[in-house]
C-alpha positions as CSV (number, residue, x, y, z in Angstrom):
1,M,0.0,0.0,0.0
2,Q,1.3,3.4,-1.0
3,L,0.4,6.2,1.5
4,E,1.0,9.9,0.7
5,I,0.3,12.7,3.1
6,T,0.5,16.3,2.1
7,G,-0.3,19.6,3.8
8,H,-1.6,22.8,2.4
9,H,-1.0,25.9,4.6
10,L,0.0,23.5,7.3
11,E,3.1,21.6,8.3
12,V,2.3,17.9,8.8
13,T,3.8,17.0,12.2
14,D,5.0,13.5,13.2
15,S,1.9,13.1,15.5
16,M,-0.5,13.9,12.6
17,N,1.5,11.7,10.3
18,N,1.3,8.7,12.7
19,Y,-2.4,9.4,13.3
20,V,-3.2,9.3,9.6
21,R,-1.2,6.1,9.2
22,E,-3.2,4.4,12.0
23,K,-6.4,5.4,10.4
24,A,-5.2,4.2,7.0
25,E,-4.5,0.8,8.5
26,R,-8.1,0.6,9.7
27,L,-9.2,1.2,6.1
28,K,-6.8,-1.5,4.9
29,R,-8.3,-4.0,7.3
30,H,-11.6,-3.9,5.5
31,F,-10.2,-4.1,2.0
32,D,-6.8,-5.5,1.5
33,Q,-6.5,-4.7,-2.2
34,V,-5.6,-1.0,-1.5
35,M,-3.2,0.3,-4.0
36,K,-2.8,4.0,-3.0
37,I,-4.2,6.5,-0.5
38,H,-3.5,10.2,-0.9
39,F,-4.4,12.4,2.1
40,I,-4.4,16.2,1.9
41,L,-4.6,18.1,5.1
42,E,-5.5,21.8,4.8
43,V,-6.3,24.8,7.0
44,Q,-8.9,27.3,5.7
45,K,-9.3,30.3,8.1
46,Q,-10.8,28.6,11.2
47,N,-11.7,25.3,9.6
48,H,-9.5,22.3,9.2
49,K,-10.1,20.2,6.1
50,A,-9.0,16.7,5.4
51,E,-9.6,15.0,2.1
52,A,-8.4,11.7,0.6
53,T,-8.3,9.9,-2.7
54,F,-8.4,6.2,-2.3
55,H,-7.3,3.9,-5.2
56,V,-8.3,0.2,-5.2
57,N,-8.1,-2.2,-8.1
58,G,-10.5,-0.8,-10.7
59,N,-12.1,2.0,-8.6
60,H,-11.3,5.4,-7.1
61,F,-13.0,6.9,-4.0
62,F,-12.9,10.4,-2.8
63,A,-14.0,11.9,0.5
64,D,-13.5,15.1,2.5
65,A,-14.4,16.4,5.9
66,I,-14.3,19.8,7.6
67,A,-14.1,20.3,11.4
68,D,-12.8,22.7,14.0
69,D,-9.9,20.3,14.9
70,M,-7.7,18.5,12.4
71,Y,-7.9,15.2,14.3
72,A,-11.7,15.4,14.2
73,A,-11.6,16.1,10.5
74,I,-9.3,13.0,10.0
75,D,-11.7,10.9,12.0
76,A,-14.7,12.0,10.0
77,L,-12.8,11.5,6.8
78,T,-11.8,7.9,7.6
79,D,-15.4,7.1,8.7
80,K,-16.7,8.3,5.3
81,L,-14.0,6.3,3.4
82,D,-14.8,3.3,5.6
83,R,-18.5,3.4,4.6
84,Q,-17.6,3.7,1.0
85,I,-15.3,0.7,1.2
86,V,-17.8,-1.5,3.0
87,K,-20.5,-0.5,0.4
88,H,-18.1,-1.3,-2.5
89,K,-17.2,-4.6,-0.9
90,E,-20.8,-5.6,-0.4
91,K,-21.6,-4.8,-4.1
92,I,-18.8,-7.1,-5.2
93,K,-19.9,-10.0,-2.9
94,D,-23.7,-9.6,-3.4
95,H,-23.3,-9.8,-7.2
96,H,-21.8,-13.3,-7.1
97,R,-23.8,-14.5,-4.1
98,Q,-27.1,-14.4,-5.9
99,E,-25.7,-16.8,-8.5
100,A,-24.4,-19.2,-5.9
101,V,-27.8,-19.2,-4.1
102,Q,-29.7,-19.9,-7.3
103,L,-27.2,-22.7,-8.2
104,A,-27.6,-24.3,-4.8
105,A,-31.4,-24.2,-5.1
106,I,-31.2,-25.9,-8.5
107,T,-28.9,-28.6,-7.3
108,E,-31.1,-29.3,-4.3
109,E,-34.1,-29.7,-6.5
110,T,-32.4,-32.2,-8.8
111,V,-31.0,-34.2,-5.8
112,D,-34.5,-34.6,-4.3
């Protein structure tokens, strides 16, 4: 997994860097085909903005979050990405599961 963290109008400290890496590991736990994650941390007047582009095999996800605190923005961002990943993962599994259920029903009918 390739992880890139950049800051706009902000110096990314070691603690922020470690915090983002911990959150990225949480995302990787749900979907292990992660190719690249690019986090952009930004300060706009009083608001702290975190955005990320998430690349998996065949798809790209984007999310952003704004909060009064950078760590809260990172938390909200990873929650949004987590929901997107889980939804994507369910779409992949549900598509093939219907075929397996139908095939199992057909084989049970022929056996009886």
